[in-house]
PDB file of N, CA, C and O in Angstrom:
ATOM      1  N   UNK A   1     -19.311 -11.158  12.392  1.00  0.00           N
ATOM      2  CA  UNK A   1     -19.318 -11.498  10.988  1.00  0.00           C
ATOM      3  C   UNK A   1     -20.721 -11.380  10.433  1.00  0.00           C
ATOM      4  O   UNK A   1     -21.715 -11.575  11.132  1.00  0.00           O
ATOM      5  N   UNK A   2     -20.765 -11.060   9.174  1.00  0.00           N
ATOM      6  CA  UNK A   2     -22.051 -10.961   8.505  1.00  0.00           C
ATOM      7  C   UNK A   2     -22.620 -12.347   8.226  1.00  0.00           C
ATOM      8  O   UNK A   2     -22.000 -13.360   8.551  1.00  0.00           O
ATOM      9  N   UNK A   3     -23.783 -12.381   7.633  1.00  0.00           N
ATOM     10  CA  UNK A   3     -24.445 -13.654   7.400  1.00  0.00           C
ATOM     11  C   UNK A   3     -23.739 -14.509   6.350  1.00  0.00           C
ATOM     12  O   UNK A   3     -24.019 -15.704   6.251  1.00  0.00           O
ATOM     13  N   UNK A   4     -22.833 -13.931   5.568  1.00  0.00           N
ATOM     14  CA  UNK A   4     -22.119 -14.684   4.543  1.00  0.00           C
ATOM     15  C   UNK A   4     -20.664 -14.915   4.895  1.00  0.00           C
ATOM     16  O   UNK A   4     -19.877 -15.306   4.033  1.00  0.00           O
ATOM     17  N   UNK A   5     -20.290 -14.680   6.146  1.00  0.00           N
ATOM     18  CA  UNK A   5     -18.921 -14.939   6.564  1.00  0.00           C
ATOM     19  C   UNK A   5     -17.978 -13.759   6.397  1.00  0.00           C
ATOM     20  O   UNK A   5     -16.779 -13.893   6.641  1.00  0.00           O
ATOM     21  N   UNK A   6     -18.488 -12.617   5.989  1.00  0.00           N
ATOM     22  CA  UNK A   6     -17.665 -11.430   5.814  1.00  0.00           C
ATOM     23  C   UNK A   6     -17.892 -10.483   6.983  1.00  0.00           C
ATOM     24  O   UNK A   6     -19.022 -10.307   7.438  1.00  0.00           O
ATOM     25  N   UNK A   7     -16.821  -9.880   7.464  1.00  0.00           N
ATOM     26  CA  UNK A   7     -16.992  -8.859   8.494  1.00  0.00           C
ATOM     27  C   UNK A   7     -16.966  -7.504   7.807  1.00  0.00           C
ATOM     28  O   UNK A   7     -16.157  -7.269   6.909  1.00  0.00           O
ATOM     29  N   UNK A   8     -17.859  -6.609   8.235  1.00  0.00           N
ATOM     30  CA  UNK A   8     -17.926  -5.279   7.641  1.00  0.00           C
ATOM     31  C   UNK A   8     -17.195  -4.304   8.540  1.00  0.00           C
ATOM     32  O   UNK A   8     -17.364  -4.315   9.759  1.00  0.00           O
ATOM     33  N   UNK A   9     -16.395  -3.474   7.936  1.00  0.00           N
ATOM     34  CA  UNK A   9     -15.757  -2.383   8.662  1.00  0.00           C
ATOM     35  C   UNK A   9     -15.617  -1.213   7.697  1.00  0.00           C
ATOM     36  O   UNK A   9     -15.615  -1.382   6.477  1.00  0.00           O
ATOM     37  N   UNK A  10     -15.499  -0.031   8.275  1.00  0.00           N
ATOM     38  CA  UNK A  10     -15.311   1.154   7.432  1.00  0.00           C
ATOM     39  C   UNK A  10     -13.996   1.049   6.664  1.00  0.00           C
ATOM     40  O   UNK A  10     -13.923   1.440   5.500  1.00  0.00           O
ATOM     41  N   UNK A  11     -12.947   0.515   7.320  1.00  0.00           N
ATOM     42  CA  UNK A  11     -11.659   0.351   6.643  1.00  0.00           C
ATOM     43  C   UNK A  11     -11.793  -0.633   5.478  1.00  0.00           C
ATOM     44  O   UNK A  11     -11.205  -0.427   4.417  1.00  0.00           O
ATOM     45  N   UNK A  12     -12.565  -1.697   5.680  1.00  0.00           N
ATOM     46  CA  UNK A  12     -12.791  -2.663   4.604  1.00  0.00           C
ATOM     47  C   UNK A  12     -13.543  -2.057   3.437  1.00  0.00           C
ATOM     48  O   UNK A  12     -13.255  -2.351   2.277  1.00  0.00           O
ATOM     49  N   UNK A  13     -14.516  -1.202   3.755  1.00  0.00           N
ATOM     50  CA  UNK A  13     -15.257  -0.524   2.692  1.00  0.00           C
ATOM     51  C   UNK A  13     -14.343   0.429   1.924  1.00  0.00           C
ATOM     52  O   UNK A  13     -14.434   0.530   0.701  1.00  0.00           O
ATOM     53  N   UNK A  14     -13.460   1.130   2.646  1.00  0.00           N
ATOM     54  CA  UNK A  14     -12.507   2.023   1.979  1.00  0.00           C
ATOM     55  C   UNK A  14     -11.560   1.220   1.088  1.00  0.00           C
ATOM     56  O   UNK A  14     -11.249   1.635  -0.028  1.00  0.00           O
ATOM     57  N   UNK A  15     -11.108   0.076   1.583  1.00  0.00           N
ATOM     58  CA  UNK A  15     -10.224  -0.783   0.788  1.00  0.00           C
ATOM     59  C   UNK A  15     -10.928  -1.244  -0.491  1.00  0.00           C
ATOM     60  O   UNK A  15     -10.325  -1.273  -1.563  1.00  0.00           O
ATOM     61  N   UNK A  16     -12.199  -1.601  -0.367  1.00  0.00           N
ATOM     62  CA  UNK A  16     -12.969  -2.048  -1.533  1.00  0.00           C
ATOM     63  C   UNK A  16     -13.136  -0.909  -2.539  1.00  0.00           C
ATOM     64  O   UNK A  16     -13.034  -1.130  -3.746  1.00  0.00           O
ATOM     65  N   UNK A  17     -13.391   0.302  -2.053  1.00  0.00           N
ATOM     66  CA  UNK A  17     -13.537   1.450  -2.945  1.00  0.00           C
ATOM     67  C   UNK A  17     -12.224   1.754  -3.671  1.00  0.00           C
ATOM     68  O   UNK A  17     -12.228   2.064  -4.862  1.00  0.00           O
ATOM     69  N   UNK A  18     -11.111   1.665  -2.955  1.00  0.00           N
ATOM     70  CA  UNK A  18      -9.801   1.899  -3.578  1.00  0.00           C
ATOM     71  C   UNK A  18      -9.506   0.831  -4.618  1.00  0.00           C
ATOM     72  O   UNK A  18      -9.007   1.127  -5.703  1.00  0.00           O
ATOM     73  N   UNK A  19      -9.818  -0.412  -4.278  1.00  0.00           N
ATOM     74  CA  UNK A  19      -9.600  -1.509  -5.224  1.00  0.00           C
ATOM     75  C   UNK A  19     -10.433  -1.311  -6.494  1.00  0.00           C
ATOM     76  O   UNK A  19      -9.945  -1.527  -7.603  1.00  0.00           O
ATOM     77  N   UNK A  20     -11.691  -0.900  -6.324  1.00  0.00           N
ATOM     78  CA  UNK A  20     -12.544  -0.619  -7.485  1.00  0.00           C
ATOM     79  C   UNK A  20     -11.927   0.491  -8.338  1.00  0.00           C
ATOM     80  O   UNK A  20     -11.861   0.375  -9.562  1.00  0.00           O
ATOM     81  N   UNK A  21     -11.479   1.556  -7.692  1.00  0.00           N
ATOM     82  CA  UNK A  21     -10.841   2.666  -8.411  1.00  0.00           C
ATOM     83  C   UNK A  21      -9.621   2.170  -9.187  1.00  0.00           C
ATOM     84  O   UNK A  21      -9.444   2.516 -10.355  1.00  0.00           O
ATOM     85  N   UNK A  22      -8.778   1.360  -8.540  1.00  0.00           N
ATOM     86  CA  UNK A  22      -7.552   0.883  -9.190  1.00  0.00           C
ATOM     87  C   UNK A  22      -7.857   0.004 -10.398  1.00  0.00           C
ATOM     88  O   UNK A  22      -7.163   0.086 -11.411  1.00  0.00           O
ATOM     89  N   UNK A  23      -8.882  -0.830 -10.304  1.00  0.00           N
ATOM     90  CA  UNK A  23      -9.183  -1.766 -11.392  1.00  0.00           C
ATOM     91  C   UNK A  23     -10.033  -1.176 -12.501  1.00  0.00           C
ATOM     92  O   UNK A  23      -9.848  -1.516 -13.669  1.00  0.00           O
ATOM     93  N   UNK A  24     -10.977  -0.284 -12.147  1.00  0.00           N
ATOM     94  CA  UNK A  24     -11.958   0.158 -13.131  1.00  0.00           C
ATOM     95  C   UNK A  24     -11.806   1.610 -13.588  1.00  0.00           C
ATOM     96  O   UNK A  24     -12.052   1.909 -14.756  1.00  0.00           O
ATOM     97  N   UNK A  25     -11.410   2.510 -12.701  1.00  0.00           N
ATOM     98  CA  UNK A  25     -11.393   3.937 -13.031  1.00  0.00           C
ATOM     99  C   UNK A  25     -10.010   4.395 -13.488  1.00  0.00           C
ATOM    100  O   UNK A  25      -9.881   5.045 -14.525  1.00  0.00           O
ATOM    101  N   UNK A  26      -8.988   4.061 -12.725  1.00  0.00           N
ATOM    102  CA  UNK A  26      -7.633   4.522 -13.012  1.00  0.00           C
ATOM    103  C   UNK A  26      -7.139   4.168 -14.412  1.00  0.00           C
ATOM    104  O   UNK A  26      -6.511   5.011 -15.051  1.00  0.00           O
ATOM    105  N   UNK A  27      -7.393   2.960 -14.919  1.00  0.00           N
ATOM    106  CA  UNK A  27      -6.918   2.638 -16.273  1.00  0.00           C
ATOM    107  C   UNK A  27      -7.505   3.540 -17.366  1.00  0.00           C
ATOM    108  O   UNK A  27      -6.918   3.668 -18.441  1.00  0.00           O
ATOM    109  N   UNK A  28      -8.634   4.154 -17.103  1.00  0.00           N
ATOM    110  CA  UNK A  28      -9.245   5.029 -18.102  1.00  0.00           C
ATOM    111  C   UNK A  28      -8.461   6.335 -18.286  1.00  0.00           C
ATOM    112  O   UNK A  28      -8.564   6.979 -19.330  1.00  0.00           O
ATOM    113  N   UNK A  29      -7.689   6.716 -17.285  1.00  0.00           N
ATOM    114  CA  UNK A  29      -6.954   7.981 -17.327  1.00  0.00           C
ATOM    115  C   UNK A  29      -5.477   7.817 -17.683  1.00  0.00           C
ATOM    116  O   UNK A  29      -4.805   8.811 -17.953  1.00  0.00           O
ATOM    117  N   UNK A  30      -4.967   6.616 -17.690  1.00  0.00           N
ATOM    118  CA  UNK A  30      -3.557   6.397 -18.001  1.00  0.00           C
ATOM    119  C   UNK A  30      -2.666   6.712 -16.814  1.00  0.00           C
ATOM    120  O   UNK A  30      -3.138   7.192 -15.783  1.00  0.00           O
ATOM    121  N   UNK A  31      -1.377   6.440 -16.960  1.00  0.00           N
ATOM    122  CA  UNK A  31      -0.418   6.625 -15.868  1.00  0.00           C
ATOM    123  C   UNK A  31       0.106   8.059 -15.859  1.00  0.00           C
ATOM    124  O   UNK A  31       0.786   8.485 -16.792  1.00  0.00           O
ATOM    125  N   UNK A  32      -0.214   8.797 -14.802  1.00  0.00           N
ATOM    126  CA  UNK A  32       0.261  10.170 -14.656  1.00  0.00           C
ATOM    127  C   UNK A  32       0.871  10.424 -13.290  1.00  0.00           C
ATOM    128  O   UNK A  32       1.244  11.557 -12.987  1.00  0.00           O
ATOM    129  N   UNK A  33       0.981   9.404 -12.465  1.00  0.00           N
ATOM    130  CA  UNK A  33       1.404   9.596 -11.090  1.00  0.00           C
ATOM    131  C   UNK A  33       2.893   9.910 -11.020  1.00  0.00           C
ATOM    132  O   UNK A  33       3.702   9.276 -11.698  1.00  0.00           O
ATOM    133  N   UNK A  34       3.254  10.904 -10.184  1.00  0.00           N
ATOM    134  CA  UNK A  34       4.654  11.291 -10.013  1.00  0.00           C
ATOM    135  C   UNK A  34       5.304  10.535  -8.859  1.00  0.00           C
ATOM    136  O   UNK A  34       6.507  10.663  -8.627  1.00  0.00           O
ATOM    137  N   UNK A  35       4.513   9.752  -8.139  1.00  0.00           N
ATOM    138  CA  UNK A  35       5.013   9.016  -6.982  1.00  0.00           C
ATOM    139  C   UNK A  35       5.038   7.520  -7.235  1.00  0.00           C
ATOM    140  O   UNK A  35       4.292   6.991  -8.059  1.00  0.00           O
ATOM    141  N   UNK A  36       5.912   6.858  -6.504  1.00  0.00           N
ATOM    142  CA  UNK A  36       5.934   5.397  -6.426  1.00  0.00           C
ATOM    143  C   UNK A  36       5.885   5.043  -4.959  1.00  0.00           C
ATOM    144  O   UNK A  36       6.755   5.497  -4.216  1.00  0.00           O
ATOM    145  N   UNK A  37       4.948   4.281  -4.499  1.00  0.00           N
ATOM    146  CA  UNK A  37       3.772   3.733  -5.180  1.00  0.00           C
ATOM    147  C   UNK A  37       2.760   4.834  -5.515  1.00  0.00           C
ATOM    148  O   UNK A  37       2.848   5.955  -5.016  1.00  0.00           O
ATOM    149  N   UNK A  38       1.806   4.485  -6.368  1.00  0.00           N
ATOM    150  CA  UNK A  38       0.788   5.466  -6.754  1.00  0.00           C
ATOM    151  C   UNK A  38       0.007   5.907  -5.522  1.00  0.00           C
ATOM    152  O   UNK A  38       0.051   5.246  -4.485  1.00  0.00           O
ATOM    153  N   UNK A  39      -0.697   7.006  -5.634  1.00  0.00           N
ATOM    154  CA  UNK A  39      -1.452   7.529  -4.486  1.00  0.00           C
ATOM    155  C   UNK A  39      -2.518   6.548  -4.017  1.00  0.00           C
ATOM    156  O   UNK A  39      -2.735   6.410  -2.814  1.00  0.00           O
ATOM    157  N   UNK A  40      -3.181   5.870  -4.936  1.00  0.00           N
ATOM    158  CA  UNK A  40      -4.207   4.907  -4.516  1.00  0.00           C
ATOM    159  C   UNK A  40      -3.579   3.701  -3.823  1.00  0.00           C
ATOM    160  O   UNK A  40      -4.140   3.194  -2.852  1.00  0.00           O
ATOM    161  N   UNK A  41      -2.437   3.237  -4.297  1.00  0.00           N
ATOM    162  CA  UNK A  41      -1.750   2.121  -3.637  1.00  0.00           C
ATOM    163  C   UNK A  41      -1.228   2.555  -2.278  1.00  0.00           C
ATOM    164  O   UNK A  41      -1.286   1.782  -1.322  1.00  0.00           O
ATOM    165  N   UNK A  42      -0.721   3.771  -2.175  1.00  0.00           N
ATOM    166  CA  UNK A  42      -0.271   4.332  -0.905  1.00  0.00           C
ATOM    167  C   UNK A  42      -1.438   4.363   0.085  1.00  0.00           C
ATOM    168  O   UNK A  42      -1.281   3.981   1.244  1.00  0.00           O
ATOM    169  N   UNK A  43      -2.605   4.818  -0.374  1.00  0.00           N
ATOM    170  CA  UNK A  43      -3.786   4.871   0.494  1.00  0.00           C
ATOM    171  C   UNK A  43      -4.186   3.482   0.947  1.00  0.00           C
ATOM    172  O   UNK A  43      -4.511   3.281   2.117  1.00  0.00           O
ATOM    173  N   UNK A  44      -4.168   2.517   0.034  1.00  0.00           N
ATOM    174  CA  UNK A  44      -4.526   1.141   0.389  1.00  0.00           C
ATOM    175  C   UNK A  44      -3.584   0.600   1.456  1.00  0.00           C
ATOM    176  O   UNK A  44      -4.034   0.005   2.436  1.00  0.00           O
ATOM    177  N   UNK A  45      -2.280   0.802   1.274  1.00  0.00           N
ATOM    178  CA  UNK A  45      -1.291   0.323   2.234  1.00  0.00           C
ATOM    179  C   UNK A  45      -1.409   1.042   3.578  1.00  0.00           C
ATOM    180  O   UNK A  45      -1.314   0.411   4.631  1.00  0.00           O
ATOM    181  N   UNK A  46      -1.615   2.354   3.544  1.00  0.00           N
ATOM    182  CA  UNK A  46      -1.715   3.130   4.781  1.00  0.00           C
ATOM    183  C   UNK A  46      -2.932   2.720   5.594  1.00  0.00           C
ATOM    184  O   UNK A  46      -2.842   2.605   6.816  1.00  0.00           O
ATOM    185  N   UNK A  47      -4.062   2.499   4.945  1.00  0.00           N
ATOM    186  CA  UNK A  47      -5.272   2.081   5.655  1.00  0.00           C
ATOM    187  C   UNK A  47      -5.108   0.673   6.206  1.00  0.00           C
ATOM    188  O   UNK A  47      -5.560   0.384   7.314  1.00  0.00           O
ATOM    189  N   UNK A  48      -4.465  -0.206   5.444  1.00  0.00           N
ATOM    190  CA  UNK A  48      -4.228  -1.565   5.932  1.00  0.00           C
ATOM    191  C   UNK A  48      -3.297  -1.556   7.146  1.00  0.00           C
ATOM    192  O   UNK A  48      -3.485  -2.347   8.070  1.00  0.00           O
ATOM    193  N   UNK A  49      -2.311  -0.683   7.154  1.00  0.00           N
ATOM    194  CA  UNK A  49      -1.331  -0.661   8.233  1.00  0.00           C
ATOM    195  C   UNK A  49      -1.815   0.101   9.465  1.00  0.00           C
ATOM    196  O   UNK A  49      -1.605  -0.345  10.593  1.00  0.00           O
ATOM    197  N   UNK A  50      -2.459   1.245   9.253  1.00  0.00           N
ATOM    198  CA  UNK A  50      -2.785   2.142  10.369  1.00  0.00           C
ATOM    199  C   UNK A  50      -4.277   2.287  10.659  1.00  0.00           C
ATOM    200  O   UNK A  50      -4.643   2.932  11.641  1.00  0.00           O
ATOM    201  N   UNK A  51      -5.137   1.713   9.843  1.00  0.00           N
ATOM    202  CA  UNK A  51      -6.568   1.881  10.048  1.00  0.00           C
ATOM    203  C   UNK A  51      -7.092   3.060   9.248  1.00  0.00           C
ATOM    204  O   UNK A  51      -6.336   3.804   8.624  1.00  0.00           O
ATOM    205  N   UNK A  52      -8.408   3.206   9.286  1.00  0.00           N
ATOM    206  CA  UNK A  52      -9.045   4.202   8.423  1.00  0.00           C
ATOM    207  C   UNK A  52      -8.685   5.634   8.808  1.00  0.00           C
ATOM    208  O   UNK A  52      -8.414   6.447   7.925  1.00  0.00           O
ATOM    209  N   UNK A  53      -8.674   5.961  10.080  1.00  0.00           N
ATOM    210  CA  UNK A  53      -8.441   7.350  10.476  1.00  0.00           C
ATOM    211  C   UNK A  53      -7.019   7.802  10.172  1.00  0.00           C
ATOM    212  O   UNK A  53      -6.824   8.737   9.395  1.00  0.00           O
ATOM    213  N   UNK A  54      -6.029   7.159  10.766  1.00  0.00           N
ATOM    214  CA  UNK A  54      -4.643   7.588  10.539  1.00  0.00           C
ATOM    215  C   UNK A  54      -4.206   7.315   9.101  1.00  0.00           C
ATOM    216  O   UNK A  54      -3.556   8.159   8.483  1.00  0.00           O
ATOM    217  N   UNK A  55      -4.553   6.157   8.571  1.00  0.00           N
ATOM    218  CA  UNK A  55      -4.206   5.840   7.185  1.00  0.00           C
ATOM    219  C   UNK A  55      -4.851   6.794   6.205  1.00  0.00           C
ATOM    220  O   UNK A  55      -4.234   7.188   5.215  1.00  0.00           O
ATOM    221  N   UNK A  56      -6.110   7.175   6.478  1.00  0.00           N
ATOM    222  CA  UNK A  56      -6.789   8.143   5.622  1.00  0.00           C
ATOM    223  C   UNK A  56      -6.142   9.519   5.674  1.00  0.00           C
ATOM    224  O   UNK A  56      -6.059  10.215   4.662  1.00  0.00           O
ATOM    225  N   UNK A  57      -5.684   9.907   6.862  1.00  0.00           N
ATOM    226  CA  UNK A  57      -4.984  11.189   6.995  1.00  0.00           C
ATOM    227  C   UNK A  57      -3.655  11.172   6.239  1.00  0.00           C
ATOM    228  O   UNK A  57      -3.308  12.140   5.562  1.00  0.00           O
ATOM    229  N   UNK A  58      -2.917  10.072   6.356  1.00  0.00           N
ATOM    230  CA  UNK A  58      -1.661   9.951   5.606  1.00  0.00           C
ATOM    231  C   UNK A  58      -1.917  10.016   4.098  1.00  0.00           C
ATOM    232  O   UNK A  58      -1.184  10.675   3.360  1.00  0.00           O
ATOM    233  N   UNK A  59      -2.960   9.325   3.657  1.00  0.00           N
ATOM    234  CA  UNK A  59      -3.291   9.322   2.223  1.00  0.00           C
ATOM    235  C   UNK A  59      -3.719  10.715   1.766  1.00  0.00           C
ATOM    236  O   UNK A  59      -3.351  11.148   0.674  1.00  0.00           O
ATOM    237  N   UNK A  60      -4.489  11.414   2.585  1.00  0.00           N
ATOM    238  CA  UNK A  60      -4.904  12.773   2.241  1.00  0.00           C
ATOM    239  C   UNK A  60      -3.723  13.716   2.123  1.00  0.00           C
ATOM    240  O   UNK A  60      -3.659  14.536   1.208  1.00  0.00           O
ATOM    241  N   UNK A  61      -2.779  13.592   3.064  1.00  0.00           N
ATOM    242  CA  UNK A  61      -1.555  14.405   2.987  1.00  0.00           C
ATOM    243  C   UNK A  61      -0.794  14.121   1.707  1.00  0.00           C
ATOM    244  O   UNK A  61      -0.265  15.034   1.074  1.00  0.00           O
ATOM    245  N   UNK A  62      -0.742  12.863   1.330  1.00  0.00           N
ATOM    246  CA  UNK A  62      -0.034  12.462   0.112  1.00  0.00           C
ATOM    247  C   UNK A  62      -0.686  13.067  -1.124  1.00  0.00           C
ATOM    248  O   UNK A  62       0.006  13.572  -2.008  1.00  0.00           O
ATOM    249  N   UNK A  63      -2.000  13.020  -1.189  1.00  0.00           N
ATOM    250  CA  UNK A  63      -2.721  13.569  -2.343  1.00  0.00           C
ATOM    251  C   UNK A  63      -2.510  15.080  -2.430  1.00  0.00           C
ATOM    252  O   UNK A  63      -2.384  15.627  -3.526  1.00  0.00           O
ATOM    253  N   UNK A  64      -2.470  15.751  -1.283  1.00  0.00           N
ATOM    254  CA  UNK A  64      -2.239  17.199  -1.298  1.00  0.00           C
ATOM    255  C   UNK A  64      -0.840  17.558  -1.792  1.00  0.00           C
ATOM    256  O   UNK A  64      -0.627  18.656  -2.307  1.00  0.00           O
ATOM    257  N   UNK A  65       0.114  16.637  -1.639  1.00  0.00           N
ATOM    258  CA  UNK A  65       1.475  16.886  -2.137  1.00  0.00           C
ATOM    259  C   UNK A  65       1.603  16.587  -3.627  1.00  0.00           C
ATOM    260  O   UNK A  65       2.641  16.873  -4.223  1.00  0.00           O
ATOM    261  N   UNK A  66       0.591  16.029  -4.223  1.00  0.00           N
ATOM    262  CA  UNK A  66       0.644  15.631  -5.631  1.00  0.00           C
ATOM    263  C   UNK A  66       0.271  16.806  -6.527  1.00  0.00           C
ATOM    264  O   UNK A  66      -0.907  17.078  -6.759  1.00  0.00           O
ATOM    265  N   UNK A  67       1.284  17.492  -7.022  1.00  0.00           N
ATOM    266  CA  UNK A  67       1.080  18.615  -7.935  1.00  0.00           C
ATOM    267  C   UNK A  67       2.338  18.783  -8.784  1.00  0.00           C
ATOM    268  O   UNK A  67       3.383  18.235  -8.433  1.00  0.00           O
ATOM    269  N   UNK A  68       2.269  19.520  -9.879  1.00  0.00           N
ATOM    270  CA  UNK A  68       3.393  19.617 -10.814  1.00  0.00           C
ATOM    271  C   UNK A  68       4.657  20.250 -10.231  1.00  0.00           C
ATOM    272  O   UNK A  68       5.737  20.083 -10.798  1.00  0.00           O
ATOM    273  N   UNK A  69       4.551  20.963  -9.129  1.00  0.00           N
ATOM    274  CA  UNK A  69       5.720  21.626  -8.559  1.00  0.00           C
ATOM    275  C   UNK A  69       6.463  20.756  -7.548  1.00  0.00           C
ATOM    276  O   UNK A  69       7.452  21.193  -6.961  1.00  0.00           O
ATOM    277  N   UNK A  70       5.990  19.533  -7.346  1.00  0.00           N
ATOM    278  CA  UNK A  70       6.645  18.594  -6.443  1.00  0.00           C
ATOM    279  C   UNK A  70       7.414  17.582  -7.285  1.00  0.00           C
ATOM    280  O   UNK A  70       6.923  17.125  -8.317  1.00  0.00           O
ATOM    281  N   UNK A  71       8.610  17.234  -6.844  1.00  0.00           N
ATOM    282  CA  UNK A  71       9.462  16.320  -7.613  1.00  0.00           C
ATOM    283  C   UNK A  71       8.914  14.900  -7.649  1.00  0.00           C
ATOM    284  O   UNK A  71       9.171  14.173  -8.609  1.00  0.00           O
ATOM    285  N   UNK A  72       8.166  14.485  -6.629  1.00  0.00           N
ATOM    286  CA  UNK A  72       7.649  13.127  -6.587  1.00  0.00           C
ATOM    287  C   UNK A  72       8.726  12.140  -6.219  1.00  0.00           C
ATOM    288  O   UNK A  72       9.594  12.450  -5.404  1.00  0.00           O
ATOM    289  N   UNK A  73       8.693  10.955  -6.800  1.00  0.00           N
ATOM    290  CA  UNK A  73       9.686   9.925  -6.533  1.00  0.00           C
ATOM    291  C   UNK A  73       9.160   8.848  -5.605  1.00  0.00           C
ATOM    292  O   UNK A  73       7.951   8.693  -5.427  1.00  0.00           O
ATOM    293  N   UNK A  74      10.094   8.102  -5.011  1.00  0.00           N
ATOM    294  CA  UNK A  74       9.731   6.998  -4.121  1.00  0.00           C
ATOM    295  C   UNK A  74       9.316   7.558  -2.762  1.00  0.00           C
ATOM    296  O   UNK A  74      10.080   8.277  -2.117  1.00  0.00           O
ATOM    297  N   UNK A  75       8.099   7.221  -2.334  1.00  0.00           N
ATOM    298  CA  UNK A  75       7.543   7.735  -1.078  1.00  0.00           C
ATOM    299  C   UNK A  75       6.697   6.635  -0.442  1.00  0.00           C
ATOM    300  O   UNK A  75       5.478   6.610  -0.616  1.00  0.00           O
ATOM    301  N   UNK A  76       7.347   5.714   0.305  1.00  0.00           N
ATOM    302  CA  UNK A  76       6.600   4.602   0.907  1.00  0.00           C
ATOM    303  C   UNK A  76       5.791   5.057   2.116  1.00  0.00           C
ATOM    304  O   UNK A  76       6.023   6.135   2.665  1.00  0.00           O
ATOM    305  N   UNK A  77       4.855   4.235   2.516  1.00  0.00           N
ATOM    306  CA  UNK A  77       4.092   4.476   3.739  1.00  0.00           C
ATOM    307  C   UNK A  77       5.047   4.342   4.922  1.00  0.00           C
ATOM    308  O   UNK A  77       5.783   3.359   5.012  1.00  0.00           O
ATOM    309  N   UNK A  78       5.044   5.326   5.835  1.00  0.00           N
ATOM    310  CA  UNK A  78       5.976   5.249   6.975  1.00  0.00           C
ATOM    311  C   UNK A  78       5.651   4.098   7.919  1.00  0.00           C
ATOM    312  O   UNK A  78       6.342   3.906   8.919  1.00  0.00           O
TER     313      UNK A  78
END
């Protein structure tokens, strides 16, 4: 643990970055996501469940599928 009672991890830093994006950046662009849950929420859940490496790979695959020629819809973290 750090000197203030917090433990630092790369997964925790990724979670913090995603949370910042969800609260501060995403609202500026409006809702355009074709998936439920949104890609950022999917990434947050995947990293929490599988860790940074596997969760990050799942999130990256999800983002690559996000384009106008994909139907989208409900796509939970496996």
